[in-house]
C-alpha positions as CSV (number, residue, x, y, z in Angstrom):
1,M,66.2,83.8,110.9
2,K,65.0,80.0,112.2
3,Q,67.8,78.0,113.8
4,P,68.7,75.1,112.0
5,N,67.8,71.5,113.0
6,N,70.8,70.3,113.2
7,I,74.4,71.5,112.7
8,I,76.9,69.2,111.3
9,L,80.5,70.7,111.6
10,I,83.0,68.0,109.0
11,V,86.6,68.2,109.5
12,V,88.9,66.5,107.3
13,D,92.2,66.5,108.9
14,S,95.4,68.1,107.5
15,L,94.2,68.6,103.9
16,R,95.3,71.2,102.4
17,Y,93.5,73.7,99.9
18,D,95.5,72.5,96.5
19,S,94.9,69.4,97.4
20,T,91.2,69.7,97.3
21,F,90.8,71.9,94.5
22,Q,92.7,69.8,91.7
23,D,92.5,71.1,88.2
24,G,90.4,74.0,89.8
25,H,87.4,71.6,91.0
26,S,87.3,69.6,94.3
27,G,85.1,66.9,93.2
28,L,82.4,67.7,95.5
29,N,79.3,68.1,93.2
30,Y,77.0,68.9,95.4
31,A,78.8,70.7,98.0
32,E,80.1,73.5,95.3
33,K,76.3,74.0,93.7
34,N,75.1,74.7,97.0
35,A,77.6,75.9,99.2
36,I,79.6,79.6,100.0
37,S,82.7,78.4,99.1
38,F,85.9,80.0,100.4
39,T,88.8,80.6,98.7
40,Q,91.3,82.2,100.6
41,A,90.4,80.6,103.9
42,R,93.2,79.6,106.8
43,S,93.7,77.9,109.7
44,S,95.4,79.8,112.6
45,G,96.9,76.8,113.2
46,C,99.5,74.0,112.0
47,W,98.3,71.4,113.2
48,T,94.9,69.5,115.2
49,L,95.5,70.9,118.7
50,P,95.5,74.9,118.1
51,S,93.6,75.1,114.9
52,T,90.4,72.8,116.2
53,A,91.0,74.9,119.7
54,S,90.6,78.1,117.4
55,V,87.3,76.7,116.2
56,F,86.2,75.5,119.7
57,T,86.5,79.1,121.5
58,G,86.3,81.9,118.5
59,L,90.2,82.8,119.8
60,M,93.5,83.0,118.2
61,P,96.3,80.4,119.7
62,H,97.8,82.5,121.9
63,Q,94.6,83.7,123.6
64,H,93.5,80.4,124.3
65,Q,97.6,79.2,125.1
66,T,96.9,75.6,123.4
67,T,99.9,75.2,121.5
68,S,102.8,72.3,120.9
69,Q,104.1,73.0,124.8
70,T,101.0,73.6,127.0
71,R,99.3,70.4,125.1
72,C,95.1,71.4,126.3
73,L,92.5,73.5,126.5
74,P,92.1,75.8,129.3
75,K,89.4,74.9,131.5
76,Q,88.0,78.6,131.7
77,L,87.5,79.0,128.1
78,P,83.6,78.9,127.3
79,T,83.1,76.1,123.6
80,L,81.4,76.1,121.1
81,A,79.5,72.7,122.0
82,E,79.0,74.7,125.5
83,K,77.2,77.5,124.0
84,L,75.3,75.5,121.5
85,K,73.9,73.3,124.1
86,A,72.7,76.0,126.2
87,V,70.5,76.9,123.0
88,G,68.6,73.2,122.8
89,Y,71.4,71.2,120.9
90,Q,73.1,67.9,122.1
91,P,76.6,68.0,121.0
92,I,78.0,65.2,120.1
93,Q,81.8,64.5,119.1
94,I,83.1,61.4,116.1
95,T,86.3,61.8,116.1
96,G,89.4,59.5,114.4
97,N,92.0,61.9,116.3
98,M,93.0,61.5,119.6
99,V,93.8,65.1,119.4
100,T,90.4,66.0,119.7
101,T,89.6,64.0,122.5
102,D,89.7,64.3,126.8
103,L,93.4,63.4,126.5
104,F,93.8,67.3,125.1
105,G,90.5,69.0,126.5
106,L,89.1,69.4,123.2
107,D,86.0,67.2,124.3
108,R,85.0,69.5,127.0
109,G,81.4,70.6,126.6
110,F,80.1,67.7,124.3
111,D,77.7,65.1,125.7
112,A,79.4,61.9,124.2
113,T,82.7,61.4,122.6
114,F,82.9,58.6,120.4
115,K,86.2,57.5,119.4
116,I,86.2,55.6,115.7
117,W,88.7,53.1,117.0
118,N,86.7,51.4,119.2
119,H,83.9,51.2,117.4
120,V,85.9,49.3,114.3
121,Q,87.4,46.3,113.4
122,P,91.3,46.2,112.8
123,R,91.9,44.7,109.1
124,L,95.5,44.9,109.3
125,N,97.2,41.8,110.6
126,K,98.8,42.1,114.1
127,L,102.5,41.8,113.0
128,T,102.0,44.8,110.5
129,R,99.5,46.8,113.2
130,F,102.7,46.5,115.3
131,I,105.2,47.7,112.4
132,M,103.0,50.9,112.2
133,L,102.4,51.2,115.4
134,L,106.3,51.8,116.1
135,S,106.8,54.1,113.0
136,R,105.0,56.6,115.3
137,P,107.5,58.0,117.1
138,R,105.4,59.0,120.4
139,V,104.4,55.5,120.8
140,R,107.7,54.2,119.8
141,K,109.3,56.2,122.4
142,E,106.8,55.0,124.9
143,V,107.1,51.1,124.4
144,L,111.0,51.0,123.7
145,D,111.8,53.2,126.9
146,G,109.8,50.7,129.1
147,G,106.7,51.5,129.7
148,F,103.7,53.8,129.2
149,F,104.1,57.5,130.9
150,N,100.4,57.3,131.4
151,A,98.0,54.8,131.5
152,K,95.2,55.7,129.8
153,K,97.0,57.7,127.3
154,A,98.7,54.2,126.5
155,S,95.3,52.6,125.8
156,Q,94.4,54.9,124.0
157,Y,97.2,55.1,121.6
158,L,97.2,51.2,121.1
159,N,93.5,51.3,120.3
160,A,93.4,54.2,117.8
161,G,97.3,52.3,116.3
162,N,95.3,49.6,115.8
163,V,93.0,51.1,112.7
164,W,95.6,53.9,112.3
165,A,96.6,52.4,108.5
166,Q,93.3,52.0,107.2
167,C,89.9,54.3,106.3
168,T,87.3,54.6,109.0
169,Y,85.5,57.2,107.4
170,H,82.5,54.8,106.3
171,D,82.2,53.5,110.4
172,L,82.5,57.2,111.1
173,F,79.4,58.0,108.4
174,A,77.3,55.2,109.9
175,K,77.9,56.4,113.5
176,A,76.8,60.0,112.4
177,R,73.2,58.9,111.1
178,E,72.4,56.5,113.8
179,I,72.6,59.8,115.9
180,L,70.7,61.7,113.7
181,A,67.8,59.2,113.0
182,E,67.5,58.3,117.4
183,N,67.4,62.1,117.6
184,E,65.4,63.1,115.4
185,K,62.8,60.4,116.7
186,R,63.2,63.0,120.0
187,A,62.9,65.8,118.5
188,Q,66.3,66.6,119.6
189,K,68.4,69.2,117.9
190,N,72.3,68.0,117.4
191,F,75.6,69.4,117.3
192,L,78.2,66.9,115.2
193,F,81.6,67.4,115.2
194,L,83.2,64.7,112.9
195,N,86.9,64.3,112.3
196,V,87.9,62.3,109.5
197,M,91.7,61.2,109.2
198,E,92.0,59.7,106.0
199,T,94.0,62.4,104.5
200,H,96.0,63.1,107.8
201,F,99.4,61.1,107.5
202,P,100.0,58.6,106.3
203,Y,97.2,59.5,104.0
204,H,95.3,56.7,103.0
205,V,95.5,55.6,99.1
206,D,93.4,52.7,100.0
207,R,91.3,50.8,102.4
208,T,94.3,49.8,104.0
209,F,97.8,50.6,103.7
210,R,99.7,50.7,100.8
211,L,102.3,52.0,99.0
212,S,101.2,54.8,96.0
213,T,104.3,53.6,93.9
214,N,105.3,50.4,91.9
215,S,109.0,50.9,91.0
216,L,111.7,50.0,93.3
217,P,113.2,53.2,93.5
218,N,109.8,55.3,94.1
219,M,109.1,52.5,96.6
220,V,112.4,53.2,98.2
221,Q,111.8,57.1,98.2
222,E,108.2,56.6,99.5
223,T,109.1,54.3,102.3
224,T,111.8,56.3,103.6
225,G,109.6,59.7,102.8
226,L,107.2,58.4,104.7
227,Y,109.5,57.6,107.6
228,H,111.5,60.6,107.6
229,T,108.0,62.6,107.7
230,V,106.2,61.3,110.5
231,N,109.7,61.2,112.4
232,Q,110.0,65.0,111.1
233,S,113.9,64.1,110.9
234,F,114.5,67.5,109.8
235,L,113.6,69.2,113.2
236,K,116.7,67.0,114.8
237,G,119.5,67.0,112.1
238,D,121.2,69.5,109.6
239,H,120.3,67.0,106.0
240,N,118.1,66.7,103.5
241,Y,115.8,63.6,104.6
242,I,113.4,63.9,102.1
243,K,114.5,64.3,98.7
244,P,112.5,66.4,95.8
245,R,111.2,63.2,94.4
246,A,109.8,61.6,97.7
247,Q,108.2,65.1,98.7
248,R,106.0,64.6,95.3
249,I,104.9,61.3,96.4
250,L,103.9,62.6,99.4
251,K,101.9,65.2,98.5
252,N,100.7,63.0,95.9
253,R,99.2,60.8,98.6
254,Q,97.2,63.1,100.2
255,R,95.7,64.1,96.9
256,K,94.9,60.3,95.8
257,S,93.7,59.8,99.7
258,W,91.3,62.8,98.8
259,R,90.3,61.3,95.6
260,L,89.3,58.2,97.8
261,I,86.8,59.9,100.1
262,R,85.4,62.6,98.1
263,K,82.3,61.2,96.2
264,D,81.1,59.2,99.4
265,L,81.9,62.6,101.2
266,D,79.7,64.6,98.6
267,E,76.9,62.2,99.3
268,F,76.9,62.1,102.7
269,I,76.8,66.0,102.7
270,R,73.9,65.8,100.0
271,E,72.1,63.3,102.3
272,L,72.3,65.5,105.2
273,H,71.5,69.1,103.9
274,E,69.3,68.6,101.0
275,D,66.0,69.5,101.9
276,K,66.7,69.6,105.3
277,N,66.6,72.2,107.9
278,N,70.2,71.5,108.2
279,L,73.7,73.6,108.6
280,V,76.8,71.8,107.1
281,I,80.2,72.9,107.4
282,L,83.1,71.6,105.5
283,C,86.5,72.4,105.9
284,A,90.1,71.3,107.3
285,D,91.4,72.1,110.0
286,H,94.7,72.8,108.7
287,G,97.4,71.8,105.9
288,D,100.1,69.6,106.0
289,N,103.7,70.9,104.4
290,F,104.9,68.6,101.6
291,G,108.7,70.8,101.9
292,D,106.9,74.4,101.6
293,Q,109.6,76.5,102.3
294,G,111.5,73.4,104.0
295,W,109.0,72.4,106.2
296,F,107.7,68.9,106.6
297,Y,104.4,67.3,108.0
298,H,103.4,69.4,111.4
299,F,103.9,71.5,114.3
300,A,105.8,74.7,113.1
301,N,105.1,76.8,110.1
302,V,102.7,79.7,108.6
303,T,103.0,78.7,104.8
304,D,100.4,78.8,102.3
305,G,100.7,74.8,102.1
306,G,99.7,74.7,106.0
307,N,97.4,77.2,106.4
308,R,95.4,77.2,103.4
309,V,92.2,75.1,103.6
310,P,89.1,74.3,101.8
311,L,86.2,76.0,103.3
312,F,82.6,75.1,102.3
313,W,79.0,76.5,104.1
314,L,75.7,75.0,103.5
315,G,73.5,77.1,105.0
316,H,69.9,75.5,106.5
317,D,68.5,78.5,104.7
318,H,69.9,77.1,101.4
319,P,71.1,80.2,99.5
320,G,73.3,78.6,97.3
321,A,76.2,78.5,95.4
322,K,78.3,81.7,96.0
323,V,82.1,82.4,96.1
324,I,84.0,84.7,98.5
325,D,87.5,85.1,98.0
326,R,88.1,87.5,100.2
327,P,90.6,86.0,103.1
328,V,88.9,84.8,106.3
329,S,90.1,82.6,109.5
330,L,89.1,79.3,110.4
331,T,88.4,80.9,113.8
332,L,85.3,82.9,112.7
333,L,83.7,79.5,112.2
334,F,82.8,80.0,116.2
335,N,80.7,83.3,115.7
336,S,79.6,82.2,112.4
337,I,77.8,79.0,114.2
338,L,76.3,81.0,117.1
339,K,75.1,83.6,114.7
340,A,72.9,81.0,112.6
341,C,71.6,80.1,115.7
342,N,70.5,83.7,116.7
343,V,72.9,83.7,119.9
344,N,74.6,87.1,119.4
345,I,77.9,87.1,120.2
346,G,79.1,90.3,118.0
347,E,79.4,91.3,114.3
348,S,82.7,89.0,113.4
349,S,81.6,86.4,111.3
350,L,83.3,84.7,108.2
351,F,80.3,87.2,106.4
352,E,82.1,90.4,107.5
353,D,85.1,92.4,106.5
354,N,86.0,94.0,109.7
355,P,89.3,95.0,111.3
356,D,88.7,91.8,113.9
357,T,87.8,89.9,110.8
358,T,92.0,89.7,109.4
359,S,93.4,86.3,109.0
360,I,96.1,85.3,111.5
361,M,98.1,82.6,111.7
362,Q,100.6,81.3,114.9
363,S,103.0,78.6,115.2
364,Y,105.1,77.8,118.1
365,W,108.1,75.5,117.9
366,Y,107.9,71.6,118.4
367,D,110.3,70.1,121.1
368,N,111.0,66.7,118.8
369,H,112.1,64.7,122.0
370,G,114.7,67.0,123.4
371,K,116.2,67.2,120.0
372,T,115.5,70.0,118.0
373,L,117.9,71.8,116.5
374,A,118.4,75.9,118.3
375,K,117.5,76.8,114.8
376,Y,114.0,75.9,114.7
377,K,113.5,76.9,118.1
378,F,111.2,80.0,117.4
379,N,107.9,81.4,117.6
380,Q,105.6,82.8,114.5
381,F,103.3,85.3,113.8
382,C,101.7,85.8,110.6
383,F,99.1,88.0,108.9
384,I,97.7,88.7,105.7
385,D,96.9,92.1,103.8
386,N,96.5,93.0,100.6
387,N,97.4,89.6,99.0
388,T,100.3,89.8,100.9
389,R,101.5,87.5,104.0
390,Y,103.4,89.4,106.5
391,L,105.6,87.3,109.1
392,L,107.4,87.9,112.1
393,K,110.1,85.6,113.3
394,K,112.7,86.4,115.8
395,N,112.0,89.9,116.0
396,R,112.1,90.5,112.3
397,W,109.5,91.0,109.8
398,Y,108.9,89.2,106.2
399,R,106.7,89.4,103.4
400,S,105.2,87.0,100.8
401,P,103.0,87.8,97.7
402,I,99.5,85.1,97.7
403,T,99.7,83.3,94.9
404,Q,97.7,80.2,93.6
405,N,100.8,78.3,92.4
406,Y,102.8,75.7,94.7
407,P,105.3,75.4,95.7
408,E,104.8,79.1,97.3
409,E,107.2,82.0,96.9
410,G,109.5,82.4,100.0
411,F,109.5,84.8,102.7
412,S,112.2,87.9,101.9
413,S,113.1,89.7,104.7
414,L,111.8,93.6,105.7
415,P,114.5,96.4,106.7
416,H,115.1,96.0,110.6
417,D,113.3,99.4,110.9
418,V,110.2,98.4,108.8
419,N,107.1,97.3,111.1
420,P,104.6,96.4,108.4
421,V,101.3,96.8,111.1
422,E,101.9,100.5,111.3
423,E,103.8,101.4,107.7
424,C,101.7,99.1,105.4
425,I,98.4,99.0,106.9
426,S,96.1,102.0,105.6
427,D,93.4,100.9,108.1
428,A,94.1,103.0,111.5
429,D,91.1,100.2,113.0
430,K,92.8,97.4,111.7
431,S,96.6,98.7,112.5
432,A,95.4,99.0,116.6
433,F,94.0,95.7,115.8
434,L,97.1,94.1,114.8
435,K,99.2,96.1,117.3
436,R,97.1,94.8,120.2
437,Q,97.4,91.1,118.7
438,V,101.5,91.2,117.8
439,A,101.8,92.3,121.3
440,D,99.5,89.9,123.4
441,F,101.6,87.0,120.6
442,E,104.9,88.8,122.1
443,K,104.4,88.1,125.7
444,F,102.6,84.9,125.4
445,S,105.4,83.5,122.9
446,A,108.3,84.5,125.2
447,Q,107.2,82.3,128.2
448,L,107.3,79.7,125.7
449,L,110.8,80.0,124.3
450,P,114.2,78.5,125.4
451,A,115.8,81.1,127.6
452,R,118.9,81.4,125.3
453,N,116.1,82.6,122.3
454,K,114.5,85.1,124.6
């Protein structure tokens, strides 16, 4: 099979599956008519760093060991960008998210990383930008505690914060067009990784930040909900900080943010794919949580809301529309993209149903500035089999059926002596694969837990 001229991987940050498919349709008319759509795609992690690291390495979080605690991709692991560069592609990243950059090691292998905040003009006044910056706990802590711990990070946070509360996807698309046009003149193949931030908190519902509600009670609920979400207050206190009304408002903000960008995004995809020998992939890195099973925002969940994501594969061979309902992991993008370029890396991909293509999700507890409550200091391992999610946490197994409705059903505990890997998996090869994964996860997980939790 002929290699694609260009590979464009577009990640719409934090976007849930149900935020994308409102009323059963994504609003991406071209993509739906020309893509292989995966209805049961899941991220392997619950926030950008571990989930993107899995896409870039083809490894589970316990294998690449890039988590809430470790915070950086190990240098010895080969990346997708490095692999594609070796077969003639120029890897370039265009991002609206600091986490995908050199600050966390996810730029490795890219010839260039264009941080979109360095290429756009702030639209909000300085006071508004300063207030928005201080609403982010990481920035607030460093500013109010007296000086930044790292000048490089400080500069990046401040520059990125200048445009955090405005849309930048038009600028991101324009930069991608410019790079593709320049390299086409040189007959240079490209691997472009694009991270689109509009659906990430605070979920843009307009070109610059505004509240999405009008009545005073709703505006108060929305404002306090946004504050407690970004600060993840629930991890620090036994209190229902975000009321049900605020949960619905925040969830609807992301739905509105998707509606804001989807028409332009679909046109951009058509422009990249139609009558061209390009491979175009659209997905989310993970999905945010809006109260699903008590979780909010990022960092520690294996809920459907946090891990089920949209995935569209528009092949360079233009096979036409197809829907795959089998559970798949975004981690398989690594192998799938390389196989599309005729790089032989084994059988596992999005398009094979093997034991080692089983959807596995993991989360690692988040130390919220040293104030995370003990009850949230645990790690989780989850896998899918036969329309059921099996969850391991605190040395106990749980299960929950996969449903099409939200909020999803909660997990129910299995008897202490029941291990679903041994007793619920009929395929011997799959069971053996999962046993190895669980053992390796538990070994790595123990290193990250507080002493009293081990």
